All heavy atoms as atom14 arrays in JSON, in Angstrom:
{
  "sequence": "MALNETSAAPEAPAFHLIVIHPFGAYGKGARISDAAEIAAVLAGENAGACNRIAAA",
  "atom14_mask": [
    [1, 1, 1, 1, 1, 1, 1, 1, 0, 0, 0, 0, 0, 0],
    [1, 1, 1, 1, 1, 0, 0, 0, 0, 0, 0, 0, 0, 0],
    [1, 1, 1, 1, 1, 1, 1, 1, 0, 0, 0, 0, 0, 0],
    [1, 1, 1, 1, 1, 1, 1, 1, 0, 0, 0, 0, 0, 0],
    [1, 1, 1, 1, 1, 1, 1, 1, 1, 0, 0, 0, 0, 0],
    [1, 1, 1, 1, 1, 1, 1, 0, 0, 0, 0, 0, 0, 0],
    [1, 1, 1, 1, 1, 1, 0, 0, 0, 0, 0, 0, 0, 0],
    [1, 1, 1, 1, 1, 0, 0, 0, 0, 0, 0, 0, 0, 0],
    [1, 1, 1, 1, 1, 0, 0, 0, 0, 0, 0, 0, 0, 0],
    [1, 1, 1, 1, 1, 1, 1, 0, 0, 0, 0, 0, 0, 0],
    [1, 1, 1, 1, 1, 1, 1, 1, 1, 0, 0, 0, 0, 0],
    [1, 1, 1, 1, 1, 0, 0, 0, 0, 0, 0, 0, 0, 0],
    [1, 1, 1, 1, 1, 1, 1, 0, 0, 0, 0, 0, 0, 0],
    [1, 1, 1, 1, 1, 0, 0, 0, 0, 0, 0, 0, 0, 0],
    [1, 1, 1, 1, 1, 1, 1, 1, 1, 1, 1, 0, 0, 0],
    [1, 1, 1, 1, 1, 1, 1, 1, 1, 1, 0, 0, 0, 0],
    [1, 1, 1, 1, 1, 1, 1, 1, 0, 0, 0, 0, 0, 0],
    [1, 1, 1, 1, 1, 1, 1, 1, 0, 0, 0, 0, 0, 0],
    [1, 1, 1, 1, 1, 1, 1, 0, 0, 0, 0, 0, 0, 0],
    [1, 1, 1, 1, 1, 1, 1, 1, 0, 0, 0, 0, 0, 0],
    [1, 1, 1, 1, 1, 1, 1, 1, 1, 1, 0, 0, 0, 0],
    [1, 1, 1, 1, 1, 1, 1, 0, 0, 0, 0, 0, 0, 0],
    [1, 1, 1, 1, 1, 1, 1, 1, 1, 1, 1, 0, 0, 0],
    [1, 1, 1, 1, 0, 0, 0, 0, 0, 0, 0, 0, 0, 0],
    [1, 1, 1, 1, 1, 0, 0, 0, 0, 0, 0, 0, 0, 0],
    [1, 1, 1, 1, 1, 1, 1, 1, 1, 1, 1, 1, 0, 0],
    [1, 1, 1, 1, 0, 0, 0, 0, 0, 0, 0, 0, 0, 0],
    [1, 1, 1, 1, 1, 1, 1, 1, 1, 0, 0, 0, 0, 0],
    [1, 1, 1, 1, 0, 0, 0, 0, 0, 0, 0, 0, 0, 0],
    [1, 1, 1, 1, 1, 0, 0, 0, 0, 0, 0, 0, 0, 0],
    [1, 1, 1, 1, 1, 1, 1, 1, 1, 1, 1, 0, 0, 0],
    [1, 1, 1, 1, 1, 1, 1, 1, 0, 0, 0, 0, 0, 0],
    [1, 1, 1, 1, 1, 1, 0, 0, 0, 0, 0, 0, 0, 0],
    [1, 1, 1, 1, 1, 1, 1, 1, 0, 0, 0, 0, 0, 0],
    [1, 1, 1, 1, 1, 0, 0, 0, 0, 0, 0, 0, 0, 0],
    [1, 1, 1, 1, 1, 0, 0, 0, 0, 0, 0, 0, 0, 0],
    [1, 1, 1, 1, 1, 1, 1, 1, 1, 0, 0, 0, 0, 0],
    [1, 1, 1, 1, 1, 1, 1, 1, 0, 0, 0, 0, 0, 0],
    [1, 1, 1, 1, 1, 0, 0, 0, 0, 0, 0, 0, 0, 0],
    [1, 1, 1, 1, 1, 0, 0, 0, 0, 0, 0, 0, 0, 0],
    [1, 1, 1, 1, 1, 1, 1, 0, 0, 0, 0, 0, 0, 0],
    [1, 1, 1, 1, 1, 1, 1, 1, 0, 0, 0, 0, 0, 0],
    [1, 1, 1, 1, 1, 0, 0, 0, 0, 0, 0, 0, 0, 0],
    [1, 1, 1, 1, 0, 0, 0, 0, 0, 0, 0, 0, 0, 0],
    [1, 1, 1, 1, 1, 1, 1, 1, 1, 0, 0, 0, 0, 0],
    [1, 1, 1, 1, 1, 1, 1, 1, 0, 0, 0, 0, 0, 0],
    [1, 1, 1, 1, 1, 0, 0, 0, 0, 0, 0, 0, 0, 0],
    [1, 1, 1, 1, 0, 0, 0, 0, 0, 0, 0, 0, 0, 0],
    [1, 1, 1, 1, 1, 0, 0, 0, 0, 0, 0, 0, 0, 0],
    [1, 1, 1, 1, 1, 1, 0, 0, 0, 0, 0, 0, 0, 0],
    [1, 1, 1, 1, 1, 1, 1, 1, 0, 0, 0, 0, 0, 0],
    [1, 1, 1, 1, 1, 1, 1, 1, 1, 1, 1, 0, 0, 0],
    [1, 1, 1, 1, 1, 1, 1, 1, 0, 0, 0, 0, 0, 0],
    [1, 1, 1, 1, 1, 0, 0, 0, 0, 0, 0, 0, 0, 0],
    [1, 1, 1, 1, 1, 0, 0, 0, 0, 0, 0, 0, 0, 0],
    [1, 1, 1, 1, 1, 0, 0, 0, 0, 0, 0, 0, 0, 0]
  ],
  "atom14_positions": [
    [[18.83, -11.61, 20.57], [18.2, -11.81, 19.28], [19.2, -11.41, 18.2], [19.85, -10.38, 18.28], [16.92, -10.96, 19.2], [16.27, -11.06, 17.87], [14.57, -10.43, 17.69], [14.45, -9.02, 18.66], [0.0, 0.0, 0.0], [0.0, 0.0, 0.0], [0.0, 0.0, 0.0], [0.0, 0.0, 0.0], [0.0, 0.0, 0.0], [0.0, 0.0, 0.0]],
    [[19.31, -12.2, 17.19], [20.21, -11.93, 16.07], [19.64, -10.8, 15.21], [18.45, -10.53, 15.22], [20.41, -13.18, 15.24], [0.0, 0.0, 0.0], [0.0, 0.0, 0.0], [0.0, 0.0, 0.0], [0.0, 0.0, 0.0], [0.0, 0.0, 0.0], [0.0, 0.0, 0.0], [0.0, 0.0, 0.0], [0.0, 0.0, 0.0], [0.0, 0.0, 0.0]],
    [[20.5, -10.18, 14.44], [20.07, -9.07, 13.59], [19.07, -9.49, 12.52], [18.25, -8.69, 12.09], [21.28, -8.42, 12.93], [22.23, -7.69, 13.87], [23.43, -7.19, 13.08], [21.54, -6.54, 14.56], [0.0, 0.0, 0.0], [0.0, 0.0, 0.0], [0.0, 0.0, 0.0], [0.0, 0.0, 0.0], [0.0, 0.0, 0.0], [0.0, 0.0, 0.0]],
    [[19.11, -10.73, 12.07], [18.22, -11.19, 11.01], [16.84, -11.59, 11.51], [15.94, -11.77, 10.73], [18.84, -12.37, 10.26], [20.06, -11.94, 9.48], [20.25, -10.76, 9.22], [20.89, -12.9, 9.12], [0.0, 0.0, 0.0], [0.0, 0.0, 0.0], [0.0, 0.0, 0.0], [0.0, 0.0, 0.0], [0.0, 0.0, 0.0], [0.0, 0.0, 0.0]],
    [[16.69, -11.74, 12.81], [15.41, -12.16, 13.36], [14.5, -10.95, 13.49], [14.94, -9.84, 13.78], [15.59, -12.79, 14.73], [16.31, -14.12, 14.69], [16.44, -14.72, 16.08], [15.58, -14.45, 16.92], [17.41, -15.43, 16.3], [0.0, 0.0, 0.0], [0.0, 0.0, 0.0], [0.0, 0.0, 0.0], [0.0, 0.0, 0.0], [0.0, 0.0, 0.0]],
    [[13.22, -11.19, 13.27], [12.25, -10.11, 13.47], [11.54, -10.37, 14.78], [11.33, -11.5, 15.18], [11.22, -10.06, 12.32], [10.57, -11.31, 12.24], [11.88, -9.74, 11.0], [0.0, 0.0, 0.0], [0.0, 0.0, 0.0], [0.0, 0.0, 0.0], [0.0, 0.0, 0.0], [0.0, 0.0, 0.0], [0.0, 0.0, 0.0], [0.0, 0.0, 0.0]],
    [[11.15, -9.29, 15.44], [10.4, -9.46, 16.68], [8.95, -9.73, 16.32], [8.66, -10.63, 15.58], [10.57, -8.22, 17.56], [10.23, -7.06, 16.82], [0.0, 0.0, 0.0], [0.0, 0.0, 0.0], [0.0, 0.0, 0.0], [0.0, 0.0, 0.0], [0.0, 0.0, 0.0], [0.0, 0.0, 0.0], [0.0, 0.0, 0.0], [0.0, 0.0, 0.0]],
    [[8.05, -8.96, 16.8], [6.63, -9.19, 16.51], [6.26, -8.57, 15.17], [6.93, -7.67, 14.67], [5.79, -8.57, 17.62], [0.0, 0.0, 0.0], [0.0, 0.0, 0.0], [0.0, 0.0, 0.0], [0.0, 0.0, 0.0], [0.0, 0.0, 0.0], [0.0, 0.0, 0.0], [0.0, 0.0, 0.0], [0.0, 0.0, 0.0], [0.0, 0.0, 0.0]],
    [[5.18, -9.06, 14.61], [4.67, -8.49, 13.36], [4.18, -7.07, 13.65], [3.72, -6.77, 14.74], [3.52, -9.35, 12.84], [0.0, 0.0, 0.0], [0.0, 0.0, 0.0], [0.0, 0.0, 0.0], [0.0, 0.0, 0.0], [0.0, 0.0, 0.0], [0.0, 0.0, 0.0], [0.0, 0.0, 0.0], [0.0, 0.0, 0.0], [0.0, 0.0, 0.0]],
    [[4.29, -6.16, 12.66], [3.84, -4.8, 12.9], [2.33, -4.77, 13.18], [1.56, -5.55, 12.61], [4.16, -4.08, 11.6], [4.52, -5.11, 10.62], [4.82, -6.37, 11.35], [0.0, 0.0, 0.0], [0.0, 0.0, 0.0], [0.0, 0.0, 0.0], [0.0, 0.0, 0.0], [0.0, 0.0, 0.0], [0.0, 0.0, 0.0], [0.0, 0.0, 0.0]],
    [[1.96, -3.87, 14.08], [0.55, -3.77, 14.44], [-0.23, -3.09, 13.32], [0.27, -2.21, 12.64], [0.4, -2.97, 15.72], [0.93, -3.67, 16.95], [0.63, -2.87, 18.2], [-0.41, -2.21, 18.25], [1.47, -2.92, 19.1], [0.0, 0.0, 0.0], [0.0, 0.0, 0.0], [0.0, 0.0, 0.0], [0.0, 0.0, 0.0], [0.0, 0.0, 0.0]],
    [[-1.47, -3.5, 13.17], [-2.35, -2.87, 12.2], [-2.75, -1.49, 12.73], [-2.85, -1.3, 13.95], [-3.59, -3.73, 11.98], [0.0, 0.0, 0.0], [0.0, 0.0, 0.0], [0.0, 0.0, 0.0], [0.0, 0.0, 0.0], [0.0, 0.0, 0.0], [0.0, 0.0, 0.0], [0.0, 0.0, 0.0], [0.0, 0.0, 0.0], [0.0, 0.0, 0.0]],
    [[-2.95, -0.53, 11.85], [-3.33, 0.8, 12.33], [-4.7, 0.78, 13.01], [-5.57, -0.03, 12.65], [-3.36, 1.64, 11.05], [-3.44, 0.68, 9.92], [-2.84, -0.61, 10.4], [0.0, 0.0, 0.0], [0.0, 0.0, 0.0], [0.0, 0.0, 0.0], [0.0, 0.0, 0.0], [0.0, 0.0, 0.0], [0.0, 0.0, 0.0], [0.0, 0.0, 0.0]],
    [[-4.89, 1.65, 13.98], [-6.16, 1.73, 14.7], [-7.23, 2.42, 13.87], [-8.41, 2.33, 14.18], [-5.97, 2.5, 16.01], [0.0, 0.0, 0.0], [0.0, 0.0, 0.0], [0.0, 0.0, 0.0], [0.0, 0.0, 0.0], [0.0, 0.0, 0.0], [0.0, 0.0, 0.0], [0.0, 0.0, 0.0], [0.0, 0.0, 0.0], [0.0, 0.0, 0.0]],
    [[-6.8, 3.09, 12.82], [-7.76, 3.77, 11.96], [-7.29, 3.72, 10.52], [-6.14, 3.45, 10.23], [-7.96, 5.23, 12.39], [-6.69, 6.04, 12.4], [-6.27, 6.71, 11.27], [-5.9, 6.12, 13.53], [-5.09, 7.44, 11.26], [-4.73, 6.86, 13.54], [-4.33, 7.52, 12.4], [0.0, 0.0, 0.0], [0.0, 0.0, 0.0], [0.0, 0.0, 0.0]],
    [[-8.22, 3.94, 9.6], [-7.94, 4.06, 8.18], [-8.29, 5.47, 7.77], [-8.93, 6.21, 8.52], [-8.8, 3.08, 7.37], [-8.49, 1.65, 7.65], [-9.27, 0.63, 7.19], [-7.49, 1.05, 8.34], [-8.77, -0.53, 7.57], [-7.7, -0.3, 8.28], [0.0, 0.0, 0.0], [0.0, 0.0, 0.0], [0.0, 0.0, 0.0], [0.0, 0.0, 0.0]],
    [[-7.87, 5.86, 6.58], [-8.2, 7.17, 6.05], [-9.16, 7.01, 4.88], [-8.99, 6.11, 4.06], [-6.95, 7.91, 5.58], [-5.87, 8.19, 6.61], [-4.67, 8.86, 5.95], [-6.4, 9.04, 7.75], [0.0, 0.0, 0.0], [0.0, 0.0, 0.0], [0.0, 0.0, 0.0], [0.0, 0.0, 0.0], [0.0, 0.0, 0.0], [0.0, 0.0, 0.0]],
    [[-10.15, 7.88, 4.8], [-11.05, 7.94, 3.66], [-10.81, 9.3, 2.99], [-10.88, 10.33, 3.65], [-12.53, 7.81, 4.08], [-12.78, 6.47, 4.74], [-13.46, 8.03, 2.89], [-12.63, 5.27, 3.82], [0.0, 0.0, 0.0], [0.0, 0.0, 0.0], [0.0, 0.0, 0.0], [0.0, 0.0, 0.0], [0.0, 0.0, 0.0], [0.0, 0.0, 0.0]],
    [[-10.53, 9.28, 1.7], [-10.24, 10.51, 0.96], [-11.54, 11.26, 0.71], [-12.49, 10.7, 0.18], [-9.52, 10.18, -0.37], [-9.28, 11.44, -1.18], [-8.22, 9.45, -0.1], [0.0, 0.0, 0.0], [0.0, 0.0, 0.0], [0.0, 0.0, 0.0], [0.0, 0.0, 0.0], [0.0, 0.0, 0.0], [0.0, 0.0, 0.0], [0.0, 0.0, 0.0]],
    [[-11.56, 12.54, 1.11], [-12.73, 13.38, 0.86], [-12.46, 14.42, -0.23], [-13.4, 14.94, -0.82], [-13.24, 14.06, 2.15], [-12.15, 14.87, 2.82], [-13.81, 13.01, 3.1], [-12.62, 15.69, 4.0], [0.0, 0.0, 0.0], [0.0, 0.0, 0.0], [0.0, 0.0, 0.0], [0.0, 0.0, 0.0], [0.0, 0.0, 0.0], [0.0, 0.0, 0.0]],
    [[-11.2, 14.74, -0.47], [-10.78, 15.63, -1.55], [-9.67, 14.92, -2.32], [-8.62, 14.65, -1.75], [-10.27, 16.97, -1.02], [-11.28, 17.73, -0.22], [-12.4, 18.3, -0.79], [-11.36, 18.0, 1.1], [-13.11, 18.89, 0.15], [-12.51, 18.71, 1.32], [0.0, 0.0, 0.0], [0.0, 0.0, 0.0], [0.0, 0.0, 0.0], [0.0, 0.0, 0.0]],
    [[-9.89, 14.58, -3.59], [-8.89, 13.81, -4.36], [-7.51, 14.49, -4.37], [-7.42, 15.71, -4.4], [-9.48, 13.79, -5.77], [-10.92, 14.08, -5.61], [-11.05, 14.96, -4.4], [0.0, 0.0, 0.0], [0.0, 0.0, 0.0], [0.0, 0.0, 0.0], [0.0, 0.0, 0.0], [0.0, 0.0, 0.0], [0.0, 0.0, 0.0], [0.0, 0.0, 0.0]],
    [[-6.48, 13.66, -4.32], [-5.1, 14.13, -4.43], [-4.25, 12.98, -4.94], [-4.55, 11.82, -4.7], [-4.56, 14.66, -3.09], [-4.48, 13.62, -2.01], [-3.31, 12.88, -1.81], [-5.56, 13.38, -1.18], [-3.23, 11.93, -0.82], [-5.5, 12.42, -0.17], [-4.33, 11.7, 0.01], [0.0, 0.0, 0.0], [0.0, 0.0, 0.0], [0.0, 0.0, 0.0]],
    [[-3.19, 13.32, -5.66], [-2.28, 12.3, -6.18], [-3.02, 11.18, -6.89], [-3.86, 11.42, -7.74], [0.0, 0.0, 0.0], [0.0, 0.0, 0.0], [0.0, 0.0, 0.0], [0.0, 0.0, 0.0], [0.0, 0.0, 0.0], [0.0, 0.0, 0.0], [0.0, 0.0, 0.0], [0.0, 0.0, 0.0], [0.0, 0.0, 0.0], [0.0, 0.0, 0.0]],
    [[-2.73, 9.95, -6.5], [-3.36, 8.78, -7.12], [-4.66, 8.39, -6.41], [-5.29, 7.41, -6.79], [-2.4, 7.61, -7.08], [0.0, 0.0, 0.0], [0.0, 0.0, 0.0], [0.0, 0.0, 0.0], [0.0, 0.0, 0.0], [0.0, 0.0, 0.0], [0.0, 0.0, 0.0], [0.0, 0.0, 0.0], [0.0, 0.0, 0.0], [0.0, 0.0, 0.0]],
    [[-5.08, 9.15, -5.4], [-6.26, 8.81, -4.61], [-7.47, 9.62, -5.06], [-7.42, 10.85, -5.12], [-6.02, 9.08, -3.13], [-4.88, 8.27, -2.55], [-3.68, 8.88, -2.24], [-5.01, 6.91, -2.34], [-2.63, 8.14, -1.71], [-3.97, 6.17, -1.82], [-2.78, 6.79, -1.51], [-1.74, 6.05, -1.01], [0.0, 0.0, 0.0], [0.0, 0.0, 0.0]],
    [[-8.55, 8.93, -5.35], [-9.8, 9.58, -5.72], [-10.71, 9.7, -4.51], [-10.48, 9.08, -3.46], [0.0, 0.0, 0.0], [0.0, 0.0, 0.0], [0.0, 0.0, 0.0], [0.0, 0.0, 0.0], [0.0, 0.0, 0.0], [0.0, 0.0, 0.0], [0.0, 0.0, 0.0], [0.0, 0.0, 0.0], [0.0, 0.0, 0.0], [0.0, 0.0, 0.0]],
    [[-11.75, 10.49, -4.64], [-12.72, 10.67, -3.56], [-13.3, 9.31, -3.18], [-13.7, 8.53, -4.03], [-13.83, 11.62, -3.99], [-14.81, 11.92, -2.91], [-15.82, 12.95, -3.34], [-16.77, 13.24, -2.18], [-17.72, 14.29, -2.51], [0.0, 0.0, 0.0], [0.0, 0.0, 0.0], [0.0, 0.0, 0.0], [0.0, 0.0, 0.0], [0.0, 0.0, 0.0]],
    [[-13.32, 9.02, -1.89], [-13.86, 7.76, -1.39], [-12.83, 6.66, -1.24], [-13.15, 5.61, -0.7], [0.0, 0.0, 0.0], [0.0, 0.0, 0.0], [0.0, 0.0, 0.0], [0.0, 0.0, 0.0], [0.0, 0.0, 0.0], [0.0, 0.0, 0.0], [0.0, 0.0, 0.0], [0.0, 0.0, 0.0], [0.0, 0.0, 0.0], [0.0, 0.0, 0.0]],
    [[-11.6, 6.88, -1.69], [-10.56, 5.86, -1.57], [-10.25, 5.61, -0.09], [-10.24, 6.54, 0.72], [-9.29, 6.28, -2.3], [0.0, 0.0, 0.0], [0.0, 0.0, 0.0], [0.0, 0.0, 0.0], [0.0, 0.0, 0.0], [0.0, 0.0, 0.0], [0.0, 0.0, 0.0], [0.0, 0.0, 0.0], [0.0, 0.0, 0.0], [0.0, 0.0, 0.0]],
    [[-10.0, 4.35, 0.25], [-9.64, 3.99, 1.62], [-8.14, 3.71, 1.65], [-7.64, 2.91, 0.87], [-10.4, 2.74, 2.06], [-10.0, 2.27, 3.46], [-10.69, 0.98, 3.81], [-12.13, 1.18, 3.84], [-12.88, 0.97, 4.92], [-12.35, 0.54, 6.02], [-14.17, 1.19, 4.86], [0.0, 0.0, 0.0], [0.0, 0.0, 0.0], [0.0, 0.0, 0.0]],
    [[-7.45, 4.33, 2.57], [-6.02, 4.11, 2.76], [-5.88, 3.34, 4.07], [-6.23, 3.84, 5.13], [-5.25, 5.44, 2.82], [-5.51, 6.25, 1.54], [-3.76, 5.19, 3.01], [-4.98, 7.67, 1.57], [0.0, 0.0, 0.0], [0.0, 0.0, 0.0], [0.0, 0.0, 0.0], [0.0, 0.0, 0.0], [0.0, 0.0, 0.0], [0.0, 0.0, 0.0]],
    [[-5.36, 2.11, 3.98], [-5.29, 1.26, 5.16], [-3.88, 0.79, 5.51], [-3.68, 0.23, 6.59], [-6.2, 0.04, 4.99], [-5.84, -0.68, 3.84], [0.0, 0.0, 0.0], [0.0, 0.0, 0.0], [0.0, 0.0, 0.0], [0.0, 0.0, 0.0], [0.0, 0.0, 0.0], [0.0, 0.0, 0.0], [0.0, 0.0, 0.0], [0.0, 0.0, 0.0]],
    [[-2.92, 1.03, 4.65], [-1.54, 0.64, 4.92], [-0.93, 1.64, 5.9], [-1.01, 2.85, 5.7], [-0.75, 0.63, 3.6], [0.7, 0.26, 3.83], [0.95, -0.92, 4.16], [1.56, 1.16, 3.71], [0.0, 0.0, 0.0], [0.0, 0.0, 0.0], [0.0, 0.0, 0.0], [0.0, 0.0, 0.0], [0.0, 0.0, 0.0], [0.0, 0.0, 0.0]],
    [[-0.32, 1.14, 6.98], [0.21, 2.0, 8.03], [1.24, 2.99, 7.5], [1.26, 4.16, 7.9], [0.82, 1.15, 9.14], [0.0, 0.0, 0.0], [0.0, 0.0, 0.0], [0.0, 0.0, 0.0], [0.0, 0.0, 0.0], [0.0, 0.0, 0.0], [0.0, 0.0, 0.0], [0.0, 0.0, 0.0], [0.0, 0.0, 0.0], [0.0, 0.0, 0.0]],
    [[2.11, 2.55, 6.6], [3.14, 3.45, 6.05], [2.51, 4.55, 5.19], [2.92, 5.71, 5.25], [4.15, 2.66, 5.23], [0.0, 0.0, 0.0], [0.0, 0.0, 0.0], [0.0, 0.0, 0.0], [0.0, 0.0, 0.0], [0.0, 0.0, 0.0], [0.0, 0.0, 0.0], [0.0, 0.0, 0.0], [0.0, 0.0, 0.0], [0.0, 0.0, 0.0]],
    [[1.5, 4.2, 4.41], [0.81, 5.19, 3.58], [0.05, 6.18, 4.45], [0.04, 7.39, 4.18], [-0.16, 4.52, 2.62], [0.53, 3.78, 1.49], [-0.48, 3.16, 0.53], [-1.38, 3.89, 0.06], [-0.37, 1.96, 0.28], [0.0, 0.0, 0.0], [0.0, 0.0, 0.0], [0.0, 0.0, 0.0], [0.0, 0.0, 0.0], [0.0, 0.0, 0.0]],
    [[-0.59, 5.7, 5.51], [-1.31, 6.58, 6.43], [-0.35, 7.59, 7.04], [-0.62, 8.79, 7.07], [-2.01, 5.77, 7.54], [-3.17, 4.97, 6.95], [-2.51, 6.67, 8.66], [-3.8, 3.98, 7.9], [0.0, 0.0, 0.0], [0.0, 0.0, 0.0], [0.0, 0.0, 0.0], [0.0, 0.0, 0.0], [0.0, 0.0, 0.0], [0.0, 0.0, 0.0]],
    [[0.8, 7.11, 7.5], [1.79, 8.0, 8.11], [2.28, 9.04, 7.11], [2.43, 10.21, 7.45], [2.96, 7.19, 8.66], [0.0, 0.0, 0.0], [0.0, 0.0, 0.0], [0.0, 0.0, 0.0], [0.0, 0.0, 0.0], [0.0, 0.0, 0.0], [0.0, 0.0, 0.0], [0.0, 0.0, 0.0], [0.0, 0.0, 0.0], [0.0, 0.0, 0.0]],
    [[2.51, 8.62, 5.87], [2.99, 9.55, 4.84], [1.95, 10.62, 4.53], [2.29, 11.8, 4.41], [3.37, 8.79, 3.58], [0.0, 0.0, 0.0], [0.0, 0.0, 0.0], [0.0, 0.0, 0.0], [0.0, 0.0, 0.0], [0.0, 0.0, 0.0], [0.0, 0.0, 0.0], [0.0, 0.0, 0.0], [0.0, 0.0, 0.0], [0.0, 0.0, 0.0]],
    [[0.7, 10.21, 4.41], [-0.36, 11.19, 4.11], [-0.52, 12.17, 5.27], [-0.6, 13.38, 5.06], [-1.69, 10.47, 3.8], [-2.84, 11.46, 3.74], [-1.59, 9.7, 2.5], [0.0, 0.0, 0.0], [0.0, 0.0, 0.0], [0.0, 0.0, 0.0], [0.0, 0.0, 0.0], [0.0, 0.0, 0.0], [0.0, 0.0, 0.0], [0.0, 0.0, 0.0]],
    [[-0.55, 11.67, 6.5], [-0.75, 12.54, 7.65], [0.42, 13.49, 7.88], [0.24, 14.56, 8.45], [-1.02, 11.71, 8.9], [-2.34, 10.94, 8.9], [-2.47, 10.12, 10.18], [-3.52, 11.87, 8.72], [0.0, 0.0, 0.0], [0.0, 0.0, 0.0], [0.0, 0.0, 0.0], [0.0, 0.0, 0.0], [0.0, 0.0, 0.0], [0.0, 0.0, 0.0]],
    [[1.61, 13.11, 7.42], [2.78, 13.97, 7.58], [2.89, 15.0, 6.46], [3.67, 15.94, 6.57], [4.05, 13.12, 7.61], [0.0, 0.0, 0.0], [0.0, 0.0, 0.0], [0.0, 0.0, 0.0], [0.0, 0.0, 0.0], [0.0, 0.0, 0.0], [0.0, 0.0, 0.0], [0.0, 0.0, 0.0], [0.0, 0.0, 0.0], [0.0, 0.0, 0.0]],
    [[2.09, 14.86, 5.42], [2.19, 15.74, 4.27], [1.08, 16.78, 4.21], [0.27, 16.92, 5.12], [0.0, 0.0, 0.0], [0.0, 0.0, 0.0], [0.0, 0.0, 0.0], [0.0, 0.0, 0.0], [0.0, 0.0, 0.0], [0.0, 0.0, 0.0], [0.0, 0.0, 0.0], [0.0, 0.0, 0.0], [0.0, 0.0, 0.0], [0.0, 0.0, 0.0]],
    [[1.07, 17.47, 3.09], [0.12, 18.57, 2.9], [-1.31, 18.1, 2.64], [-2.24, 18.9, 2.68], [0.57, 19.45, 1.75], [0.63, 18.73, 0.41], [1.21, 19.58, -0.71], [2.02, 20.46, -0.42], [0.84, 19.34, -1.86], [0.0, 0.0, 0.0], [0.0, 0.0, 0.0], [0.0, 0.0, 0.0], [0.0, 0.0, 0.0], [0.0, 0.0, 0.0]],
    [[-1.52, 16.81, 2.39], [-2.86, 16.3, 2.1], [-3.56, 15.69, 3.31], [-4.59, 15.05, 3.16], [-2.78, 15.26, 0.97], [-2.35, 15.9, -0.33], [-2.93, 16.89, -0.76], [-1.32, 15.35, -0.95], [0.0, 0.0, 0.0], [0.0, 0.0, 0.0], [0.0, 0.0, 0.0], [0.0, 0.0, 0.0], [0.0, 0.0, 0.0], [0.0, 0.0, 0.0]],
    [[-3.04, 15.93, 4.5], [-3.66, 15.38, 5.7], [-5.1, 15.85, 5.86], [-5.95, 15.1, 6.32], [-2.84, 15.76, 6.93], [0.0, 0.0, 0.0], [0.0, 0.0, 0.0], [0.0, 0.0, 0.0], [0.0, 0.0, 0.0], [0.0, 0.0, 0.0], [0.0, 0.0, 0.0], [0.0, 0.0, 0.0], [0.0, 0.0, 0.0], [0.0, 0.0, 0.0]],
    [[-5.37, 17.07, 5.46], [-6.72, 17.61, 5.58], [-7.68, 17.12, 4.52], [-8.87, 17.42, 4.57], [0.0, 0.0, 0.0], [0.0, 0.0, 0.0], [0.0, 0.0, 0.0], [0.0, 0.0, 0.0], [0.0, 0.0, 0.0], [0.0, 0.0, 0.0], [0.0, 0.0, 0.0], [0.0, 0.0, 0.0], [0.0, 0.0, 0.0], [0.0, 0.0, 0.0]],
    [[-7.19, 16.35, 3.56], [-8.03, 15.84, 2.48], [-8.63, 14.48, 2.83], [-9.26, 13.86, 1.99], [-7.22, 15.73, 1.19], [0.0, 0.0, 0.0], [0.0, 0.0, 0.0], [0.0, 0.0, 0.0], [0.0, 0.0, 0.0], [0.0, 0.0, 0.0], [0.0, 0.0, 0.0], [0.0, 0.0, 0.0], [0.0, 0.0, 0.0], [0.0, 0.0, 0.0]],
    [[-8.43, 14.04, 4.06], [-8.91, 12.72, 4.49], [-9.62, 12.8, 5.83], [-9.34, 13.68, 6.64], [-7.73, 11.76, 4.65], [-6.78, 11.5, 3.15], [0.0, 0.0, 0.0], [0.0, 0.0, 0.0], [0.0, 0.0, 0.0], [0.0, 0.0, 0.0], [0.0, 0.0, 0.0], [0.0, 0.0, 0.0], [0.0, 0.0, 0.0], [0.0, 0.0, 0.0]],
    [[-10.52, 11.87, 6.05], [-11.15, 11.66, 7.34], [-10.65, 10.35, 7.91], [-10.44, 9.39, 7.17], [-12.68, 11.59, 7.23], [-13.31, 12.95, 7.04], [-12.75, 13.97, 7.41], [-14.5, 12.96, 6.46], [0.0, 0.0, 0.0], [0.0, 0.0, 0.0], [0.0, 0.0, 0.0], [0.0, 0.0, 0.0], [0.0, 0.0, 0.0], [0.0, 0.0, 0.0]],
    [[-10.49, 10.3, 9.22], [-10.09, 9.06, 9.89], [-11.35, 8.29, 10.25], [-12.33, 8.86, 10.71], [-9.34, 9.36, 11.18], [-8.02, 10.02, 10.96], [-7.35, 10.27, 12.27], [-6.17, 11.09, 12.09], [-5.23, 11.26, 13.01], [-5.36, 10.69, 14.18], [-4.19, 12.0, 12.75], [0.0, 0.0, 0.0], [0.0, 0.0, 0.0], [0.0, 0.0, 0.0]],
    [[-11.29, 6.97, 10.03], [-12.36, 6.09, 10.47], [-11.74, 4.93, 11.23], [-10.59, 4.56, 10.99], [-13.21, 5.55, 9.28], [-12.35, 4.73, 8.32], [-13.9, 6.68, 8.54], [-13.17, 3.9, 7.35], [0.0, 0.0, 0.0], [0.0, 0.0, 0.0], [0.0, 0.0, 0.0], [0.0, 0.0, 0.0], [0.0, 0.0, 0.0], [0.0, 0.0, 0.0]],
    [[-12.47, 4.39, 12.17], [-11.97, 3.27, 12.97], [-11.74, 2.06, 12.07], [-12.54, 1.77, 11.19], [-12.96, 2.91, 14.07], [0.0, 0.0, 0.0], [0.0, 0.0, 0.0], [0.0, 0.0, 0.0], [0.0, 0.0, 0.0], [0.0, 0.0, 0.0], [0.0, 0.0, 0.0], [0.0, 0.0, 0.0], [0.0, 0.0, 0.0], [0.0, 0.0, 0.0]],
    [[-10.63, 1.38, 12.3], [-10.33, 0.15, 11.54], [-11.2, -0.96, 12.09], [-11.41, -1.07, 13.3], [-8.86, -0.2, 11.68], [0.0, 0.0, 0.0], [0.0, 0.0, 0.0], [0.0, 0.0, 0.0], [0.0, 0.0, 0.0], [0.0, 0.0, 0.0], [0.0, 0.0, 0.0], [0.0, 0.0, 0.0], [0.0, 0.0, 0.0], [0.0, 0.0, 0.0]],
    [[-11.71, -1.77, 11.22], [-12.61, -2.86, 11.65], [-11.84, -4.06, 12.09], [-10.78, -4.36, 11.8], [-13.53, -3.25, 10.51], [0.0, 0.0, 0.0], [0.0, 0.0, 0.0], [0.0, 0.0, 0.0], [0.0, 0.0, 0.0], [0.0, 0.0, 0.0], [0.0, 0.0, 0.0], [0.0, 0.0, 0.0], [0.0, 0.0, 0.0], [0.0, 0.0, 0.0]]
  ]
}
């Protein structure tokens, strides 16, 4: 495979995050569904400010 070719499309996350304690730009009840944003939140100090829910 050449360097410019992409393999498979990235998989959708198995879960989303629902904000229960507001932080940054996220208000209470906000849904975070982007895989990169989910990873960033879970790796940071605000991981406890969210609940995981199954992705539909």
